[in-house]
C-alpha positions as CSV (number, residue, x, y, z in Angstrom):
1,M,-6.6,-21.2,-4.2
2,K,-9.7,-22.3,-6.2
3,K,-11.9,-20.0,-4.2
4,I,-9.7,-17.0,-4.9
5,Q,-9.4,-17.9,-8.6
6,E,-13.2,-18.0,-8.9
7,A,-13.6,-14.7,-7.0
8,I,-11.1,-13.0,-9.3
9,I,-12.8,-14.3,-12.4
10,N,-16.2,-13.0,-11.1
11,V,-14.7,-9.6,-10.3
12,E,-13.1,-9.4,-13.7
13,K,-16.5,-9.8,-15.3
14,I,-18.0,-7.0,-13.1
15,F,-15.1,-4.6,-14.1
16,E,-15.5,-5.4,-17.8
17,N,-18.7,-3.4,-17.7
18,K,-17.4,-0.4,-15.8
19,S,-16.1,2.7,-17.5
20,G,-13.9,4.6,-15.1
21,P,-12.8,5.5,-11.6
22,E,-15.2,5.1,-8.7
23,P,-14.8,6.4,-5.1
24,D,-12.7,4.3,-2.8
25,I,-13.5,3.8,0.9
26,G,-12.4,6.9,2.8
27,A,-10.1,7.1,5.8
28,K,-10.6,9.5,8.7
29,A,-7.7,10.3,11.1
30,V,-8.4,11.8,14.5
31,V,-5.7,12.8,16.9
32,E,-6.6,11.1,20.2
33,N,-3.8,11.8,22.5
34,G,-0.5,13.7,21.8
35,L,0.6,12.4,18.4
36,M,-1.4,9.2,18.4
37,C,-4.0,9.0,15.6
38,R,-6.9,6.7,15.2
39,I,-7.6,6.1,11.5
40,Q,-11.0,4.7,10.9
41,S,-13.0,3.5,7.9
42,P,-16.8,4.0,7.7
43,D,-17.5,0.4,8.7
44,G,-15.6,0.9,12.0
45,K,-12.4,-0.9,11.3
46,F,-9.4,1.1,12.6
47,I,-5.6,1.3,13.0
48,K,-3.5,3.7,15.0
49,T,-0.3,5.6,14.3
50,D,2.1,7.4,16.6
51,M,5.4,9.1,16.3
52,S,8.7,8.2,18.0
53,E,9.5,9.6,21.5
54,I,12.2,11.9,20.0
55,L,9.4,13.7,18.1
56,G,7.1,13.9,21.2
57,G,5.1,10.7,20.6
58,T,4.9,7.6,22.7
59,A,6.1,5.1,20.0
60,T,3.2,2.8,20.9
61,A,2.2,2.4,17.2
62,N,3.9,2.7,13.9
63,S,4.4,6.0,12.1
64,P,2.3,7.1,9.2
65,G,5.4,6.8,6.9
66,W,5.9,3.2,8.0
67,L,2.2,2.6,7.3
68,S,2.7,4.0,3.8
69,R,5.5,1.4,3.2
70,A,3.4,-1.3,4.8
71,A,0.5,-0.4,2.4
72,I,2.7,-0.9,-0.6
73,A,4.1,-4.2,0.7
74,S,0.7,-5.7,1.7
75,C,-0.9,-4.5,-1.6
76,D,1.8,-6.0,-3.7
77,A,1.9,-9.3,-1.7
78,T,-1.9,-9.6,-1.9
79,L,-2.1,-8.8,-5.6
80,L,0.6,-11.3,-6.3
81,A,-1.3,-14.0,-4.4
82,M,-4.5,-13.1,-6.3
83,R,-2.7,-13.1,-9.7
84,A,-1.0,-16.4,-9.1
85,A,-4.4,-17.9,-8.0
86,R,-6.0,-16.4,-11.1
87,E,-3.5,-18.2,-13.3
88,G,-3.7,-21.4,-11.3
89,I,-0.1,-21.1,-10.0
90,V,0.7,-22.3,-6.5
91,L,3.3,-20.2,-4.8
92,D,5.1,-21.6,-1.7
93,K,6.2,-18.2,-0.4
94,I,5.3,-14.6,-1.0
95,E,7.1,-12.0,0.9
96,V,7.4,-8.3,-0.1
97,K,9.7,-5.9,1.7
98,V,9.6,-2.2,1.2
99,D,12.3,0.3,2.3
100,A,12.6,4.0,1.5
101,C,15.0,6.9,2.0
102,S,13.8,10.3,3.0
103,D,15.2,13.5,4.3
104,G,13.6,14.4,7.7
105,R,14.7,18.0,7.3
106,G,11.9,18.5,4.8
107,M,9.3,17.8,7.4
108,F,10.6,20.3,9.9
109,L,12.7,23.0,8.2
110,D,11.9,25.5,5.5
111,I,15.0,24.9,3.5
112,G,13.5,23.7,0.2
113,V,14.1,20.0,0.9
114,S,11.2,17.6,0.0
115,P,9.8,15.6,2.9
116,A,8.8,12.8,0.4
117,S,10.8,9.7,0.0
118,S,13.6,10.1,-2.5
119,E,13.3,6.4,-3.4
120,I,11.3,3.4,-2.5
121,R,12.8,-0.1,-2.9
122,V,10.5,-3.1,-3.2
123,L,12.0,-6.6,-2.8
124,F,9.9,-9.6,-3.8
125,N,10.8,-12.9,-2.3
126,V,8.8,-15.5,-4.2
127,R,9.3,-19.2,-4.2
128,A,7.4,-21.9,-6.0
129,T,7.8,-25.5,-6.9
130,N,7.6,-26.3,-10.6
131,V,7.3,-22.6,-11.6
132,S,10.1,-21.1,-13.6
133,R,11.9,-17.9,-12.5
134,V,10.8,-16.4,-15.8
135,K,7.1,-17.0,-14.9
136,I,7.7,-15.6,-11.4
137,K,9.3,-12.5,-12.9
138,E,6.2,-12.1,-15.2
139,L,3.9,-12.3,-12.2
140,V,6.0,-9.7,-10.3
141,D,6.0,-7.4,-13.4
142,W,2.3,-7.7,-13.7
143,V,1.9,-6.8,-10.0
144,V,4.1,-3.8,-10.3
145,A,2.0,-2.5,-13.3
146,H,-1.3,-3.1,-11.6
147,S,-0.7,-2.4,-7.9
148,P,-3.0,0.5,-6.9
149,V,-0.9,1.5,-3.8
150,G,2.4,1.1,-5.6
151,N,1.2,3.1,-8.6
152,D,-0.1,5.8,-6.2
153,S,3.5,6.2,-5.0
154,T,5.1,6.3,-8.4
155,R,2.7,8.4,-10.4
156,A,1.8,12.1,-9.9
157,I,-1.7,12.1,-8.5
158,K,-4.0,15.1,-8.3
159,M,-4.6,15.8,-4.6
160,I,-7.4,18.1,-3.7
161,I,-7.0,19.9,-0.4
162,D,-10.0,21.5,1.4
163,I,-10.9,22.7,4.9
164,E,-14.3,22.1,6.3
165,P,-16.2,25.3,7.1
166,E,-16.8,26.0,10.8
Protein backbone atom coordinates (compact mmCIF):
# COMPACT_ATOMS: atom_id res chain seq x y z
CA MET A 1 0.00 0.00 0.00
CA LYS A 2 2.85 2.42 0.78
CA LYS A 3 4.21 2.07 -2.77
CA ILE A 4 0.79 2.91 -4.24
CA GLN A 5 0.34 5.82 -1.83
CA GLU A 6 3.71 7.31 -2.79
CA ALA A 7 2.99 6.85 -6.50
CA ILE A 8 -0.39 8.59 -6.21
CA ILE A 9 1.12 11.52 -4.30
CA ASN A 10 3.80 11.89 -7.00
CA VAL A 11 1.20 11.78 -9.78
CA GLU A 12 -0.94 14.37 -7.99
CA LYS A 13 2.08 16.73 -8.02
CA ILE A 14 2.48 16.21 -11.76
CA PHE A 15 -1.20 16.91 -12.46
CA GLU A 16 -1.19 20.07 -10.33
CA ASN A 17 0.87 21.68 -13.11
CA LYS A 18 -1.30 20.50 -16.01
CA SER A 19 -4.03 22.63 -17.51
CA GLY A 20 -6.43 20.38 -19.38
CA PRO A 21 -7.18 17.22 -21.31
CA GLU A 22 -4.42 15.30 -23.04
CA PRO A 23 -4.71 12.45 -25.55
CA ASP A 24 -5.27 9.01 -24.06
CA ILE A 25 -3.75 5.83 -25.46
CA GLY A 26 -5.73 4.81 -28.53
CA ALA A 27 -7.27 1.44 -29.27
CA LYS A 28 -7.46 -0.15 -32.71
CA ALA A 29 -9.87 -3.01 -33.44
CA VAL A 30 -9.32 -5.30 -36.41
CA VAL A 31 -11.80 -7.98 -37.40
CA GLU A 32 -9.70 -11.12 -37.65
CA ASN A 33 -12.12 -13.92 -38.34
CA GLY A 34 -15.89 -13.76 -38.61
CA LEU A 35 -16.93 -11.49 -35.74
CA MET A 36 -13.78 -11.88 -33.65
CA CYS A 37 -11.90 -8.62 -33.13
CA ARG A 38 -8.39 -8.09 -31.90
CA ILE A 39 -8.15 -4.78 -30.05
CA GLN A 40 -4.60 -3.57 -29.72
CA SER A 41 -2.82 -0.67 -28.05
CA PRO A 42 0.24 0.99 -29.63
CA ASP A 43 2.56 -0.91 -27.27
CA GLY A 44 1.31 -4.28 -28.54
CA LYS A 45 -0.96 -5.30 -25.64
CA PHE A 46 -4.24 -6.73 -26.88
CA ILE A 47 -7.58 -8.24 -26.00
CA LYS A 48 -10.17 -9.96 -28.15
CA THR A 49 -13.93 -9.77 -28.44
CA ASP A 50 -16.42 -12.03 -30.18
CA MET A 51 -20.15 -12.34 -30.43
CA SER A 52 -22.43 -15.17 -29.37
CA GLU A 53 -23.16 -18.05 -31.70
CA ILE A 54 -26.75 -16.89 -32.17
CA LEU A 55 -25.33 -13.72 -33.78
CA GLY A 56 -22.89 -15.60 -35.99
CA GLY A 57 -19.86 -15.44 -33.72
CA THR A 58 -18.00 -18.27 -32.06
CA ALA A 59 -18.44 -17.09 -28.44
CA THR A 60 -14.73 -17.66 -27.79
CA ALA A 61 -14.29 -14.21 -26.24
CA ASN A 62 -16.52 -11.73 -24.42
CA SER A 63 -18.66 -9.28 -26.36
CA PRO A 64 -17.81 -5.58 -26.72
CA GLY A 65 -20.80 -4.73 -24.49
CA TRP A 66 -19.48 -6.97 -21.74
CA LEU A 67 -16.07 -5.36 -22.17
CA SER A 68 -17.69 -1.96 -21.61
CA ARG A 69 -19.16 -3.15 -18.31
CA ALA A 70 -15.85 -4.78 -17.39
CA ALA A 71 -14.10 -1.47 -18.04
CA ILE A 72 -16.37 0.34 -15.59
CA ALA A 73 -15.98 -2.40 -12.96
CA SER A 74 -12.19 -2.57 -13.22
CA CYS A 75 -11.76 1.21 -13.38
CA ASP A 76 -13.88 1.73 -10.27
CA ALA A 77 -12.21 -1.12 -8.35
CA THR A 78 -8.74 0.13 -9.25
CA LEU A 79 -9.56 3.73 -8.41
CA LEU A 80 -11.02 2.66 -5.06
CA ALA A 81 -7.83 0.75 -4.23
CA MET A 82 -5.76 3.78 -5.24
CA ARG A 83 -7.86 6.23 -3.22
CA ALA A 84 -7.83 4.02 -0.13
CA ALA A 85 -4.04 3.67 -0.39
CA ARG A 86 -3.72 7.44 -0.85
CA GLU A 87 -5.61 7.96 2.41
CA GLY A 88 -3.70 5.19 4.21
CA ILE A 89 -6.78 2.99 4.52
CA VAL A 90 -6.39 -0.77 4.33
CA LEU A 91 -9.35 -2.42 2.63
CA ASP A 92 -9.79 -6.17 3.07
CA LYS A 93 -12.05 -6.62 0.05
CA ILE A 94 -12.82 -4.60 -3.06
CA GLU A 95 -15.30 -6.05 -5.50
CA VAL A 96 -17.25 -4.08 -8.09
CA LYS A 97 -20.03 -5.67 -10.10
CA VAL A 98 -21.58 -3.91 -13.10
CA ASP A 99 -24.85 -4.95 -14.73
CA ALA A 100 -26.83 -3.20 -17.43
CA CYS A 101 -30.13 -3.41 -19.30
CA SER A 102 -30.34 -2.81 -23.01
CA ASP A 103 -32.77 -3.44 -25.84
CA GLY A 104 -31.17 -5.58 -28.56
CA ARG A 105 -33.74 -4.41 -31.08
CA GLY A 106 -31.87 -1.11 -31.28
CA MET A 107 -28.81 -2.86 -32.68
CA PHE A 108 -30.68 -4.68 -35.45
CA LEU A 109 -33.98 -2.96 -36.28
CA ASP A 110 -34.74 0.53 -37.54
CA ILE A 111 -37.63 1.14 -35.15
CA GLY A 112 -36.33 4.11 -33.17
CA VAL A 113 -35.13 2.09 -30.17
CA SER A 114 -31.74 3.00 -28.73
CA PRO A 115 -29.07 0.28 -28.74
CA ALA A 116 -27.48 1.89 -25.66
CA SER A 117 -27.96 0.58 -22.16
CA SER A 118 -31.03 2.09 -20.55
CA GLU A 119 -29.41 1.75 -17.14
CA ILE A 120 -26.15 0.64 -15.63
CA ARG A 121 -26.02 -0.68 -12.07
CA VAL A 122 -22.76 -0.60 -10.12
CA LEU A 123 -22.55 -2.61 -6.90
CA PHE A 124 -19.58 -2.02 -4.60
CA ASN A 125 -18.71 -4.77 -2.12
CA VAL A 126 -16.10 -3.22 0.16
CA ARG A 127 -14.93 -4.62 3.47
CA ALA A 128 -12.43 -3.21 5.92
CA THR A 129 -11.43 -3.75 9.52
CA ASN A 130 -11.51 -0.63 11.69
CA VAL A 131 -13.03 1.53 8.92
CA SER A 132 -16.54 2.88 9.36
CA ARG A 133 -19.25 2.33 6.77
CA VAL A 134 -19.48 6.12 6.55
CA LYS A 135 -15.83 6.31 5.47
CA ILE A 136 -16.34 3.48 2.97
CA LYS A 137 -19.33 5.37 1.55
CA GLU A 138 -17.16 8.51 1.27
CA LEU A 139 -14.53 6.51 -0.64
CA VAL A 140 -17.15 5.05 -2.99
CA ASP A 141 -18.71 8.47 -3.57
CA TRP A 142 -15.26 9.85 -4.40
CA VAL A 143 -14.67 7.02 -6.89
CA VAL A 144 -18.03 7.57 -8.58
CA ALA A 145 -17.22 11.28 -8.99
CA HIS A 146 -13.68 10.65 -10.32
CA SER A 147 -13.92 7.42 -12.35
CA PRO A 148 -12.94 8.21 -15.95
CA VAL A 149 -14.69 5.18 -17.43
CA GLY A 150 -17.77 5.53 -15.24
CA ASN A 151 -18.06 9.22 -16.11
CA ASP A 152 -17.70 8.40 -19.82
CA SER A 153 -20.82 6.29 -19.43
CA THR A 154 -22.89 8.83 -17.50
CA ARG A 155 -22.01 12.08 -19.29
CA ALA A 156 -22.67 13.15 -22.85
CA ILE A 157 -19.32 13.08 -24.63
CA LYS A 158 -18.58 14.59 -28.01
CA MET A 159 -17.74 11.75 -30.37
CA ILE A 160 -16.01 12.61 -33.62
CA ILE A 161 -16.58 10.11 -36.43
CA ASP A 162 -14.30 10.03 -39.46
CA ILE A 163 -13.47 7.64 -42.31
CA GLU A 164 -9.89 7.29 -43.48
CA PRO A 165 -9.44 8.19 -47.14
CA GLU A 166 -8.62 5.39 -49.55
